[in-house]
MIVEXDO-392372 format. One record per residue (C-alpha): residue number from 1; residue in three letters; x, y, z. Coordinates in nm, 4 decimals, always signed. Each point is the difference from the previous one (the first is absolute). Example, Ala and Ser with C-alpha at 12.3 -4.5 7.8 and 13.67 -1.06 7.14 Angstrom:
# residues 2
<num:1 residu:ALA px:+1.2300 py:-0.4500 pz:+0.7800>
<num:2 residu:SER px:+0.1370 py:+0.3440 pz:-0.0660>
# end
This chain:
# residues 178
<num:1 residu:UNK px:-0.9230 py:-1.3247 pz:+0.3426>
<num:2 residu:UNK px:-0.0201 py:+0.2145 pz:+0.3172>
<num:3 residu:UNK px:-0.2574 py:-0.2710 pz:+0.1816>
<num:4 residu:UNK px:+0.2301 py:-0.2755 pz:-0.0135>
<num:5 residu:UNK px:+0.3293 py:+0.1649 pz:+0.1035>
<num:6 residu:UNK px:+0.2410 py:-0.1706 pz:+0.2278>
<num:7 residu:UNK px:+0.1795 py:+0.1793 pz:+0.3380>
<num:8 residu:UNK px:+0.2964 py:-0.0494 pz:-0.1941>
<num:9 residu:UNK px:-0.1136 py:+0.1389 pz:-0.2971>
<num:10 residu:UNK px:-0.1283 py:+0.3025 pz:+0.1647>
<num:11 residu:UNK px:+0.3156 py:+0.0856 pz:+0.1135>
<num:12 residu:UNK px:+0.1858 py:-0.0702 pz:-0.3420>
<num:13 residu:UNK px:+0.1340 py:+0.2831 pz:-0.2375>
<num:14 residu:UNK px:+0.0328 py:-0.2595 pz:-0.2868>
<num:15 residu:UNK px:-0.4100 py:-0.0861 pz:+0.0573>
<num:16 residu:UNK px:-0.0992 py:+0.3331 pz:+0.0194>
<num:17 residu:UNK px:+0.2011 py:+0.0934 pz:-0.3423>
<num:18 residu:UNK px:-0.1576 py:-0.3227 pz:-0.1597>
<num:19 residu:UNK px:-0.3415 py:+0.1197 pz:+0.1644>
<num:20 residu:UNK px:+0.0469 py:+0.3545 pz:-0.1821>
<num:21 residu:UNK px:+0.0960 py:-0.1519 pz:-0.3016>
<num:22 residu:UNK px:-0.3084 py:-0.2065 pz:-0.0283>
<num:23 residu:UNK px:-0.2476 py:+0.2706 pz:+0.1501>
<num:24 residu:UNK px:+0.1462 py:+0.3020 pz:-0.2295>
<num:25 residu:UNK px:+0.3008 py:-0.0746 pz:-0.2080>
<num:26 residu:UNK px:-0.1316 py:-0.2951 pz:-0.1927>
<num:27 residu:UNK px:-0.2613 py:+0.2063 pz:-0.1428>
<num:28 residu:UNK px:+0.2421 py:+0.2939 pz:-0.1140>
<num:29 residu:UNK px:+0.2549 py:-0.1895 pz:-0.1207>
<num:30 residu:UNK px:-0.2012 py:-0.2693 pz:-0.2055>
<num:31 residu:UNK px:-0.1570 py:+0.3124 pz:-0.1652>
<num:32 residu:UNK px:+0.2969 py:+0.1229 pz:-0.0794>
<num:33 residu:UNK px:+0.1298 py:-0.3207 pz:-0.1719>
<num:34 residu:UNK px:-0.3221 py:-0.0172 pz:-0.1791>
<num:35 residu:UNK px:+0.0509 py:+0.3103 pz:-0.1589>
<num:36 residu:UNK px:+0.3078 py:-0.0904 pz:-0.1298>
<num:37 residu:UNK px:-0.0944 py:-0.3605 pz:-0.1000>
<num:38 residu:UNK px:-0.3136 py:+0.1421 pz:-0.1759>
<num:39 residu:UNK px:+0.2009 py:+0.3094 pz:-0.2073>
<num:40 residu:UNK px:+0.2417 py:-0.2750 pz:-0.1084>
<num:41 residu:UNK px:+0.2904 py:+0.0599 pz:+0.2009>
<num:42 residu:UNK px:+0.2738 py:-0.2765 pz:+0.0429>
<num:43 residu:UNK px:+0.0438 py:-0.2128 pz:+0.3006>
<num:44 residu:UNK px:+0.2514 py:+0.2500 pz:+0.1572>
<num:45 residu:UNK px:-0.2142 py:+0.3040 pz:-0.0032>
<num:46 residu:UNK px:-0.2892 py:-0.2066 pz:+0.1345>
<num:47 residu:UNK px:+0.2211 py:-0.1113 pz:+0.2806>
<num:48 residu:UNK px:+0.1170 py:+0.3659 pz:+0.0832>
<num:49 residu:UNK px:-0.3515 py:+0.0794 pz:-0.0368>
<num:50 residu:UNK px:-0.0989 py:-0.2471 pz:+0.2941>
<num:51 residu:UNK px:+0.3019 py:+0.1247 pz:+0.1759>
<num:52 residu:UNK px:-0.1222 py:+0.3668 pz:+0.0107>
<num:53 residu:UNK px:-0.3465 py:-0.0774 pz:+0.1044>
<num:54 residu:UNK px:+0.1049 py:-0.2582 pz:+0.2683>
<num:55 residu:UNK px:+0.2322 py:+0.2618 pz:+0.1828>
<num:56 residu:UNK px:-0.2510 py:+0.2726 pz:-0.0671>
<num:57 residu:UNK px:-0.2927 py:-0.1842 pz:+0.1544>
<num:58 residu:UNK px:+0.2277 py:-0.1121 pz:+0.2948>
<num:59 residu:UNK px:+0.1062 py:+0.3866 pz:+0.0597>
<num:60 residu:UNK px:-0.3570 py:+0.0897 pz:-0.0088>
<num:61 residu:UNK px:-0.0854 py:-0.2260 pz:+0.2675>
<num:62 residu:UNK px:+0.2717 py:+0.0637 pz:+0.2205>
<num:63 residu:UNK px:-0.1215 py:+0.3792 pz:-0.0366>
<num:64 residu:UNK px:-0.3384 py:-0.0963 pz:+0.0820>
<num:65 residu:UNK px:+0.1377 py:-0.1554 pz:+0.3087>
<num:66 residu:UNK px:+0.1824 py:+0.3089 pz:+0.0937>
<num:67 residu:UNK px:-0.3096 py:+0.1918 pz:-0.0336>
<num:68 residu:UNK px:-0.2235 py:-0.2110 pz:+0.2168>
<num:69 residu:UNK px:+0.2340 py:+0.1422 pz:+0.2962>
<num:70 residu:UNK px:+0.0906 py:+0.3155 pz:-0.1399>
<num:71 residu:UNK px:-0.3430 py:+0.1194 pz:-0.1937>
<num:72 residu:UNK px:-0.3479 py:+0.1352 pz:+0.0927>
<num:73 residu:UNK px:-0.3015 py:-0.1795 pz:-0.0394>
<num:74 residu:UNK px:-0.1296 py:+0.2966 pz:-0.2036>
<num:75 residu:UNK px:+0.2936 py:-0.0216 pz:-0.2333>
<num:76 residu:UNK px:+0.0217 py:-0.3853 pz:-0.0307>
<num:77 residu:UNK px:-0.4014 py:-0.0448 pz:-0.0784>
<num:78 residu:UNK px:+0.0418 py:-0.2739 pz:+0.2896>
<num:79 residu:UNK px:+0.0575 py:-0.0028 pz:+0.3709>
<num:80 residu:UNK px:+0.3781 py:+0.0506 pz:+0.0690>
<num:81 residu:UNK px:+0.1456 py:-0.2937 pz:+0.1921>
<num:82 residu:UNK px:-0.2379 py:-0.2334 pz:-0.1272>
<num:83 residu:UNK px:+0.2359 py:-0.2689 pz:-0.0635>
<num:84 residu:UNK px:+0.1107 py:-0.0339 pz:+0.3140>
<num:85 residu:UNK px:-0.3551 py:+0.0158 pz:+0.1262>
<num:86 residu:UNK px:-0.0748 py:-0.2829 pz:-0.2421>
<num:87 residu:UNK px:+0.3137 py:-0.1948 pz:+0.1236>
<num:88 residu:UNK px:+0.1867 py:+0.0375 pz:-0.3361>
<num:89 residu:UNK px:+0.3872 py:+0.0242 pz:+0.0920>
<num:90 residu:UNK px:+0.1478 py:+0.2323 pz:-0.2631>
<num:91 residu:UNK px:+0.3683 py:+0.1053 pz:-0.0872>
<num:92 residu:UNK px:+0.0179 py:+0.2663 pz:+0.2575>
<num:93 residu:UNK px:-0.0681 py:-0.2106 pz:+0.2951>
<num:94 residu:UNK px:+0.2047 py:-0.2859 pz:-0.1313>
<num:95 residu:UNK px:+0.3200 py:+0.2561 pz:+0.0153>
<num:96 residu:UNK px:-0.1334 py:+0.1048 pz:+0.3485>
<num:97 residu:UNK px:+0.0142 py:-0.3249 pz:+0.1198>
<num:98 residu:UNK px:+0.3663 py:-0.0870 pz:-0.1138>
<num:99 residu:UNK px:+0.0991 py:+0.3022 pz:+0.2073>
<num:100 residu:UNK px:-0.2238 py:-0.0951 pz:+0.2985>
<num:101 residu:UNK px:-0.0452 py:-0.3877 pz:+0.0054>
<num:102 residu:UNK px:-0.2434 py:+0.0361 pz:+0.2784>
<num:103 residu:UNK px:-0.2409 py:+0.1113 pz:-0.2661>
<num:104 residu:UNK px:-0.0161 py:-0.3626 pz:-0.1549>
<num:105 residu:UNK px:-0.2941 py:-0.1515 pz:+0.2560>
<num:106 residu:UNK px:-0.2159 py:+0.2673 pz:-0.1053>
<num:107 residu:UNK px:+0.0705 py:-0.0501 pz:-0.3860>
<num:108 residu:UNK px:-0.0134 py:-0.3739 pz:+0.0392>
<num:109 residu:UNK px:-0.3431 py:+0.0215 pz:+0.1520>
<num:110 residu:UNK px:-0.1109 py:+0.2858 pz:-0.2643>
<num:111 residu:UNK px:-0.0849 py:+0.2488 pz:+0.2416>
<num:112 residu:UNK px:-0.2661 py:-0.2039 pz:+0.1599>
<num:113 residu:UNK px:-0.0239 py:+0.2001 pz:+0.3217>
<num:114 residu:UNK px:-0.0656 py:+0.3960 pz:-0.0386>
<num:115 residu:UNK px:+0.3140 py:+0.0556 pz:+0.2262>
<num:116 residu:UNK px:+0.2015 py:-0.1768 pz:-0.2856>
<num:117 residu:UNK px:-0.0758 py:+0.2787 pz:-0.2493>
<num:118 residu:UNK px:+0.1027 py:+0.2405 pz:+0.2930>
<num:119 residu:UNK px:+0.3450 py:-0.1589 pz:+0.0402>
<num:120 residu:UNK px:+0.0641 py:-0.0280 pz:-0.3706>
<num:121 residu:UNK px:-0.0780 py:+0.3502 pz:-0.0491>
<num:122 residu:UNK px:+0.2592 py:+0.0680 pz:+0.2864>
<num:123 residu:UNK px:+0.2585 py:-0.1704 pz:-0.1362>
<num:124 residu:UNK px:-0.0508 py:+0.1065 pz:-0.3357>
<num:125 residu:UNK px:+0.0296 py:+0.3724 pz:+0.0924>
<num:126 residu:UNK px:+0.3587 py:-0.1051 pz:+0.1866>
<num:127 residu:UNK px:+0.0882 py:-0.1884 pz:-0.3069>
<num:128 residu:UNK px:+0.1306 py:+0.0539 pz:-0.3424>
<num:129 residu:UNK px:-0.2797 py:-0.1871 pz:-0.1408>
<num:130 residu:UNK px:-0.1632 py:+0.2610 pz:-0.2096>
<num:131 residu:UNK px:+0.3272 py:+0.1397 pz:-0.1450>
<num:132 residu:UNK px:+0.1409 py:-0.3324 pz:-0.0720>
<num:133 residu:UNK px:-0.3546 py:-0.0869 pz:-0.1770>
<num:134 residu:UNK px:+0.0899 py:+0.3398 pz:-0.2052>
<num:135 residu:UNK px:+0.3375 py:-0.1221 pz:-0.1188>
<num:136 residu:UNK px:-0.1062 py:-0.3264 pz:-0.1185>
<num:137 residu:UNK px:-0.2905 py:+0.1640 pz:-0.1737>
<num:138 residu:UNK px:+0.2621 py:+0.2350 pz:-0.1706>
<num:139 residu:UNK px:+0.2601 py:-0.2995 pz:-0.0602>
<num:140 residu:UNK px:-0.3459 py:-0.1939 pz:-0.1963>
<num:141 residu:UNK px:-0.0625 py:+0.3530 pz:-0.2066>
<num:142 residu:UNK px:+0.3729 py:+0.0070 pz:-0.0770>
<num:143 residu:UNK px:-0.0398 py:-0.3530 pz:-0.1457>
<num:144 residu:UNK px:-0.2952 py:+0.0702 pz:-0.1675>
<num:145 residu:UNK px:+0.2070 py:+0.3107 pz:-0.1648>
<num:146 residu:UNK px:+0.2767 py:-0.2398 pz:-0.1170>
<num:147 residu:UNK px:-0.2220 py:-0.2399 pz:-0.1553>
<num:148 residu:UNK px:-0.0842 py:+0.2801 pz:-0.2074>
<num:149 residu:UNK px:+0.3696 py:+0.1237 pz:-0.0419>
<num:150 residu:UNK px:+0.0705 py:-0.3637 pz:-0.1195>
<num:151 residu:UNK px:-0.2446 py:+0.0108 pz:-0.3005>
<num:152 residu:UNK px:+0.1338 py:-0.0055 pz:-0.3266>
<num:153 residu:UNK px:+0.1100 py:+0.3176 pz:-0.1546>
<num:154 residu:UNK px:-0.2626 py:+0.1653 pz:-0.2344>
<num:155 residu:UNK px:+0.0514 py:+0.3217 pz:-0.2111>
<num:156 residu:UNK px:-0.3781 py:+0.0759 pz:+0.0607>
<num:157 residu:UNK px:-0.0635 py:+0.3256 pz:+0.1751>
<num:158 residu:UNK px:-0.3520 py:-0.0953 pz:+0.1086>
<num:159 residu:UNK px:+0.1558 py:-0.3455 pz:+0.1561>
<num:160 residu:UNK px:+0.2661 py:+0.2058 pz:+0.1824>
<num:161 residu:UNK px:-0.2449 py:+0.2285 pz:+0.1446>
<num:162 residu:UNK px:-0.2254 py:-0.2982 pz:+0.1013>
<num:163 residu:UNK px:+0.2881 py:-0.1816 pz:+0.1736>
<num:164 residu:UNK px:+0.0707 py:+0.3391 pz:+0.1798>
<num:165 residu:UNK px:-0.3834 py:+0.0344 pz:+0.1278>
<num:166 residu:UNK px:+0.0600 py:-0.3701 pz:+0.1120>
<num:167 residu:UNK px:+0.3096 py:+0.0721 pz:+0.2218>
<num:168 residu:UNK px:-0.1828 py:+0.3286 pz:+0.1173>
<num:169 residu:UNK px:-0.2853 py:-0.1858 pz:+0.1079>
<num:170 residu:UNK px:+0.2115 py:-0.2360 pz:+0.2033>
<num:171 residu:UNK px:+0.1429 py:+0.3067 pz:+0.1694>
<num:172 residu:UNK px:-0.3163 py:+0.1552 pz:+0.0508>
<num:173 residu:UNK px:-0.1450 py:-0.2882 pz:+0.1835>
<num:174 residu:UNK px:+0.2476 py:-0.0148 pz:+0.2833>
<num:175 residu:UNK px:-0.0967 py:+0.3814 pz:+0.0494>
<num:176 residu:UNK px:-0.3706 py:-0.0485 pz:+0.0052>
<num:177 residu:UNK px:-0.2006 py:+0.1224 pz:+0.3274>
<num:178 residu:UNK px:-0.3099 py:-0.1794 pz:-0.0653>
# end
């Protein structure tokens, strides 16, 4: 998907979120739905399981994109700044571009020039890009928890504990540092 991206798509948060769904959240959301379907749950429960996984996956990827800028190579298990050096535009940069439109040229060209990376990092440091990405990840984690809260009532203690664990996972995910 990254190889055929147009300059307009590179600058689009909608495109970024769609790509994030296909890259990360689709596997999680469909896995959650499959568990519900295979365990004989209703279509409503399967849909809520899907929504949980979708929002969990998007939140995970948003935090991963933050860590690419804030983490160390040792903590990440890959080089920090690897996305931007590969020309991959992520949410922190897109949010920075909203504040600093002069960043658009570097984004449109996929950071072809080494000076584009330096420019993007400079604007990112002055922007709210990281903070806004964290807020968006937090919102998706909350939406994941709401999907769990919307599940039909059950009196089974194990189910209640499991549901709480799924909600806790969404919160832990947005606090991860590696």
